[in-house]
FIKE-759785 format. One record per residue: residue in three letters; x, y, z of N, C-alpha, C in turn. Coordinates in steps of 0.2 Angstrom, whole numbers, always signed. Each point is the difference from the previous one (the first is absolute). Layout:
BEGIN
<atom type="ALA" n_px="X" n_py="Y" n_pz="Z" ca_px="X" ca_py="Y" ca_pz="Z" c_px="X" c_py="Y" c_pz="Z"/>
...
//
This chain:
BEGIN
<atom type="MET" n_px="+184" n_py="-116" n_pz="+91" ca_px="-2" ca_py="+3" ca_pz="-6" c_px="+2" c_py="+8" c_pz="+0"/>
<atom type="SER" n_px="+2" n_py="+2" n_pz="-5" ca_px="+2" ca_py="+7" ca_pz="+0" c_px="-5" c_py="+5" c_pz="+0"/>
<atom type="ASP" n_px="+1" n_py="+6" n_pz="+1" ca_px="-5" ca_py="+6" ca_pz="+1" c_px="-3" c_py="+1" c_pz="-7"/>
<atom type="PRO" n_px="+3" n_py="+0" n_pz="-6" ca_px="-3" ca_py="+0" ca_pz="-6" c_px="-5" c_py="-5" c_pz="-1"/>
<atom type="GLN" n_px="+1" n_py="-6" n_pz="+2" ca_px="-4" ca_py="-6" ca_pz="-1" c_px="-6" c_py="+1" c_pz="+4"/>
<atom type="MET" n_px="+1" n_py="+2" n_pz="+7" ca_px="-6" ca_py="+1" ca_pz="+4" c_px="-4" c_py="+6" c_pz="-2"/>
<atom type="GLU" n_px="+2" n_py="+5" n_pz="-3" ca_px="-4" ca_py="+5" ca_pz="-3" c_px="-4" c_py="-2" c_pz="-6"/>
<atom type="LYS" n_px="+3" n_py="-4" n_pz="-4" ca_px="-4" ca_py="-3" ca_pz="-5" c_px="-6" c_py="-4" c_pz="+2"/>
<atom type="LEU" n_px="+2" n_py="-4" n_pz="+5" ca_px="-6" ca_py="-4" ca_pz="+3" c_px="-5" c_py="+4" c_pz="+3"/>
<atom type="ARG" n_px="+2" n_py="+5" n_pz="+4" ca_px="-5" ca_py="+5" ca_pz="+3" c_px="-5" c_py="+3" c_pz="-6"/>
<atom type="LYS" n_px="+4" n_py="+2" n_pz="-5" ca_px="-4" ca_py="+3" ca_pz="-6" c_px="-5" c_py="-5" c_pz="-3"/>
<atom type="GLN" n_px="+2" n_py="-6" n_pz="+0" ca_px="-4" ca_py="-5" ca_pz="-3" c_px="-7" c_py="-1" c_pz="+4"/>
<atom type="PHE" n_px="+1" n_py="+1" n_pz="+6" ca_px="-6" ca_py="-1" ca_pz="+5" c_px="-3" c_py="+7" c_pz="+2"/>
<atom type="THR" n_px="+1" n_py="+5" n_pz="-4" ca_px="-3" ca_py="+7" ca_pz="+1" c_px="-5" c_py="+1" c_pz="-6"/>
<atom type="VAL" n_px="-6" n_py="+2" n_pz="+2" ca_px="-5" ca_py="+2" ca_pz="-5" c_px="-2" c_py="+7" c_pz="+1"/>
<atom type="SER" n_px="-4" n_py="+3" n_pz="-5" ca_px="-2" ca_py="+7" ca_pz="+0" c_px="-6" c_py="+2" c_pz="+3"/>
<atom type="THR" n_px="-5" n_py="-5" n_pz="-1" ca_px="-7" ca_py="+2" ca_pz="+2" c_px="-3" c_py="-5" c_pz="+5"/>
<atom type="GLN" n_px="-5" n_py="+2" n_pz="+4" ca_px="-4" ca_py="-4" ca_pz="+4" c_px="-3" c_py="-6" c_pz="-4"/>
<atom type="ALA" n_px="-2" n_py="+2" n_pz="-6" ca_px="-3" ca_py="-6" ca_pz="-4" c_px="+5" c_py="-5" c_pz="-1"/>
<atom type="GLU" n_px="+6" n_py="+1" n_pz="-1" ca_px="+5" ca_py="-5" ca_pz="-1" c_px="+1" c_py="-4" c_pz="+7"/>
<atom type="VAL" n_px="+0" n_py="+4" n_pz="+5" ca_px="+0" ca_py="-4" ca_pz="+7" c_px="-5" c_py="-5" c_pz="+0"/>
<atom type="ALA" n_px="-6" n_py="+3" n_pz="-1" ca_px="-6" ca_py="-4" ca_pz="+0" c_px="+0" c_py="-7" c_pz="-4"/>
<atom type="ALA" n_px="+3" n_py="+1" n_pz="-6" ca_px="+1" ca_py="-5" ca_pz="-5" c_px="+5" c_py="-5" c_pz="+3"/>
<atom type="PHE" n_px="+5" n_py="+2" n_pz="+2" ca_px="+5" ca_py="-4" ca_pz="+3" c_px="-2" c_py="-5" c_pz="+6"/>
<atom type="PHE" n_px="-4" n_py="+3" n_pz="+4" ca_px="-3" ca_py="-3" ca_pz="+6" c_px="-6" c_py="-4" c_pz="-1"/>
<atom type="GLU" n_px="-3" n_py="+1" n_pz="-6" ca_px="-6" ca_py="-2" ca_pz="-2" c_px="-6" c_py="+2" c_pz="+4"/>
<atom type="LEU" n_px="+0" n_py="+7" n_pz="+1" ca_px="-5" ca_py="+3" ca_pz="+5" c_px="-3" c_py="+5" c_pz="-4"/>
<atom type="SER" n_px="-6" n_py="+3" n_pz="+3" ca_px="-3" ca_py="+5" ca_pz="-4" c_px="+4" c_py="+7" c_pz="+2"/>
<atom type="LEU" n_px="-1" n_py="+5" n_pz="-5" ca_px="+3" ca_py="+6" ca_pz="+1" c_px="-3" c_py="+4" c_pz="+6"/>
<atom type="ASP" n_px="-6" n_py="-2" n_pz="+2" ca_px="-3" ca_py="+3" ca_pz="+6" c_px="+4" c_py="-2" c_pz="+6"/>
<atom type="THR" n_px="+1" n_py="-7" n_pz="+0" ca_px="+4" ca_py="-3" ca_pz="+6" c_px="+7" c_py="+4" c_pz="+1"/>
<atom type="ILE" n_px="+3" n_py="+1" n_pz="-6" ca_px="+7" ca_py="+3" ca_pz="+0" c_px="-1" c_py="+7" c_pz="+3"/>
<atom type="ARG" n_px="-5" n_py="+4" n_pz="-3" ca_px="-1" ca_py="+7" ca_pz="+3" c_px="-1" c_py="+0" c_pz="+7"/>
<atom type="ASN" n_px="-4" n_py="-5" n_pz="+3" ca_px="-1" ca_py="-1" ca_pz="+7" c_px="+6" c_py="-1" c_pz="+4"/>
<atom type="TRP" n_px="+5" n_py="-5" n_pz="-3" ca_px="+6" ca_py="-1" ca_pz="+3" c_px="+4" c_py="+6" c_pz="+0"/>
<atom type="ALA" n_px="+0" n_py="+4" n_pz="-5" ca_px="+4" ca_py="+7" ca_pz="-1" c_px="-2" c_py="+4" c_pz="+6"/>
<atom type="SER" n_px="-7" n_py="+0" n_pz="+1" ca_px="-2" ca_py="+5" ca_pz="+6" c_px="+2" c_py="-3" c_pz="+6"/>
<atom type="LYS" n_px="+2" n_py="-6" n_pz="+1" ca_px="+2" ca_py="-3" ca_pz="+6" c_px="+7" c_py="+0" c_pz="+1"/>
<atom type="GLY" n_px="+4" n_py="+3" n_pz="-5" ca_px="+7" ca_py="+0" ca_pz="+1" c_px="+4" c_py="-4" c_pz="-4"/>
<atom type="MET" n_px="-3" n_py="-3" n_pz="-6" ca_px="+4" ca_py="-4" ca_pz="-4" c_px="+6" c_py="+4" c_pz="-3"/>
<atom type="PRO" n_px="+6" n_py="-2" n_pz="+0" ca_px="+6" ca_py="+4" ca_pz="-3" c_px="-1" c_py="+1" c_pz="-7"/>
<atom type="GLY" n_px="+3" n_py="+5" n_pz="-2" ca_px="+0" ca_py="+2" ca_pz="-8" c_px="-3" c_py="+7" c_pz="+0"/>
<atom type="LYS" n_px="+1" n_py="+3" n_pz="-6" ca_px="-3" ca_py="+6" ca_pz="-2" c_px="-1" c_py="+0" c_pz="-7"/>
<atom type="ARG" n_px="-5" n_py="+5" n_pz="-3" ca_px="-1" ca_py="+0" ca_pz="-7" c_px="+6" c_py="-1" c_pz="-4"/>
<atom type="GLY" n_px="+0" n_py="-5" n_pz="-4" ca_px="+5" ca_py="+0" ca_pz="-5" c_px="+6" c_py="-5" c_pz="+2"/>
<atom type="LYS" n_px="-1" n_py="-2" n_pz="+7" ca_px="+6" ca_py="-5" ca_pz="+2" c_px="-3" c_py="-4" c_pz="+6"/>
<atom type="TYR" n_px="-2" n_py="-6" n_pz="-2" ca_px="-2" ca_py="-5" ca_pz="+5" c_px="+5" c_py="-6" c_pz="+0"/>
<atom type="ASN" n_px="+3" n_py="-1" n_pz="+5" ca_px="+5" ca_py="-6" ca_pz="+1" c_px="-4" c_py="-6" c_pz="+2"/>
<atom type="LEU" n_px="-1" n_py="-5" n_pz="-4" ca_px="-4" ca_py="-6" ca_pz="+2" c_px="+3" c_py="-4" c_pz="+6"/>
<atom type="ILE" n_px="+6" n_py="+0" n_pz="+1" ca_px="+3" ca_py="-3" ca_pz="+5" c_px="-1" c_py="+3" c_pz="+7"/>
<atom type="GLN" n_px="+0" n_py="+7" n_pz="+0" ca_px="-1" ca_py="+4" ca_pz="+6" c_px="-8" c_py="-1" c_pz="+2"/>
<atom type="ILE" n_px="-4" n_py="+0" n_pz="-5" ca_px="-7" ca_py="-1" ca_pz="+1" c_px="-2" c_py="-7" c_pz="+3"/>
<atom type="MET" n_px="+4" n_py="-5" n_pz="-3" ca_px="-1" ca_py="-7" ca_pz="+3" c_px="+2" c_py="+0" c_pz="+7"/>
<atom type="ARG" n_px="+6" n_py="+3" n_pz="+2" ca_px="+2" ca_py="+0" ca_pz="+7" c_px="-5" c_py="+4" c_pz="+4"/>
<atom type="TRP" n_px="-2" n_py="+6" n_pz="-2" ca_px="-5" ca_py="+4" ca_pz="+4" c_px="-6" c_py="-5" c_pz="+1"/>
<atom type="ALA" n_px="-3" n_py="-3" n_pz="-5" ca_px="-6" ca_py="-4" ca_pz="+0" c_px="+1" c_py="-5" c_pz="+5"/>
<atom type="LEU" n_px="+6" n_py="-3" n_pz="+1" ca_px="+1" ca_py="-6" ca_pz="+4" c_px="+2" c_py="+2" c_pz="+7"/>
<atom type="SER" n_px="+3" n_py="+6" n_pz="+1" ca_px="+2" ca_py="+2" ca_pz="+7" c_px="-5" c_py="+4" c_pz="+4"/>
<atom type="VAL" n_px="-3" n_py="+5" n_pz="-4" ca_px="-5" ca_py="+4" ca_pz="+4" c_px="-7" c_py="+1" c_pz="-4"/>
<atom type="GLY" n_px="+0" n_py="-2" n_pz="-6" ca_px="-5" ca_py="+1" ca_pz="-5" c_px="-6" c_py="-5" c_pz="+1"/>
<atom type="PRO" n_px="-4" n_py="-1" n_pz="-5" ca_px="-6" ca_py="-4" ca_pz="+0" c_px="+2" c_py="-8" c_pz="+0"/>
<atom type="TRP" n_px="+6" n_py="-2" n_pz="-2" ca_px="+2" ca_py="-7" ca_pz="+1" c_px="+5" c_py="-1" c_pz="+5"/>
<atom type="LYS" n_px="-1" n_py="+4" n_pz="+6" ca_px="+5" ca_py="-1" ca_pz="+5" c_px="+1" c_py="-7" c_pz="+3"/>
<atom type="SER" n_px="+6" n_py="-2" n_pz="+0" ca_px="+2" ca_py="-7" ca_pz="+2" c_px="+4" c_py="+1" c_pz="+6"/>
<atom type="ASP" n_px="-2" n_py="-3" n_pz="+6" ca_px="+5" ca_py="+0" ca_pz="+6" c_px="+6" c_py="-3" c_pz="-2"/>
<atom type="TYR" n_px="-1" n_py="-6" n_pz="-4" ca_px="+6" ca_py="-4" ca_pz="-1" c_px="+5" c_py="+5" c_pz="-4"/>
<atom type="TYR" n_px="-2" n_py="+3" n_pz="-5" ca_px="+4" ca_py="+5" ca_pz="-4" c_px="+3" c_py="+5" c_pz="+4"/>
<atom type="VAL" n_px="-4" n_py="+3" n_pz="+4" ca_px="+3" ca_py="+6" ca_pz="+5" c_px="+5" c_py="-3" c_pz="+4"/>
<atom type="LYS" n_px="-1" n_py="-6" n_pz="+3" ca_px="+5" ca_py="-3" ca_pz="+5" c_px="+7" c_py="-2" c_pz="-4"/>
<atom type="SER" n_px="-1" n_py="-2" n_pz="-6" ca_px="+5" ca_py="-2" ca_pz="-5" c_px="+5" c_py="+6" c_pz="-2"/>
<atom type="VAL" n_px="-4" n_py="+5" n_pz="-2" ca_px="+4" ca_py="+6" ca_pz="-1" c_px="+3" c_py="+3" c_pz="+6"/>
<atom type="LEU" n_px="-3" n_py="+0" n_pz="+5" ca_px="+3" ca_py="+3" ca_pz="+6" c_px="+6" c_py="-4" c_pz="+2"/>
<atom type="ALA" n_px="+0" n_py="-7" n_pz="+0" ca_px="+5" ca_py="-4" ca_pz="+2" c_px="+6" c_py="+1" c_pz="-5"/>
<atom type="SER" n_px="-1" n_py="+1" n_pz="-6" ca_px="+5" ca_py="+1" ca_pz="-5" c_px="+3" c_py="+7" c_pz="+1"/>
<atom type="SER" n_px="-4" n_py="+5" n_pz="+2" ca_px="+3" ca_py="+6" ca_pz="+1" c_px="+5" c_py="+0" c_pz="+6"/>
<atom type="ILE" n_px="-2" n_py="-4" n_pz="+5" ca_px="+4" ca_py="+0" ca_pz="+7" c_px="+6" c_py="-4" c_pz="-2"/>
<atom type="GLU" n_px="+0" n_py="-5" n_pz="-4" ca_px="+6" ca_py="-4" ca_pz="-1" c_px="+5" c_py="+4" c_pz="-4"/>
<atom type="GLU" n_px="-3" n_py="+4" n_pz="-5" ca_px="+4" ca_py="+5" ca_pz="-4" c_px="+4" c_py="+5" c_pz="+4"/>
<atom type="ALA" n_px="-4" n_py="+3" n_pz="+5" ca_px="+3" ca_py="+5" ca_pz="+4" c_px="+5" c_py="-3" c_pz="+5"/>
<atom type="GLY" n_px="-1" n_py="-6" n_pz="+2" ca_px="+5" ca_py="-4" ca_pz="+4" c_px="+7" c_py="-1" c_pz="-4"/>
<atom type="GLU" n_px="-1" n_py="-1" n_pz="-6" ca_px="+6" ca_py="-2" ca_pz="-4" c_px="+5" c_py="+6" c_pz="-1"/>
<atom type="GLY" n_px="-2" n_py="+6" n_pz="+2" ca_px="+5" ca_py="+6" ca_pz="-1" c_px="+4" c_py="+0" c_pz="+7"/>
<atom type="ASP" n_px="-2" n_py="-3" n_pz="+5" ca_px="+4" ca_py="+0" ca_pz="+6" c_px="+7" c_py="-3" c_pz="+0"/>
//
């Protein structure tokens, strides 16, 4: 996939407000504010839903050891491909 296509996809998964993040994840605004205080990625006007999902699964409230190991293994494999 070309860079312009990837950029288009990233923009499709970016929202402007914490209320939109809450709606996407079907959570309360208070929960999203709590997540933000705990390090959820994003800033006012630009919240990437993919990054938030990755954060939630890797270190956030939905932390999954399976997900962390999978991402770590994938990163190690990618690093080894450059050798």
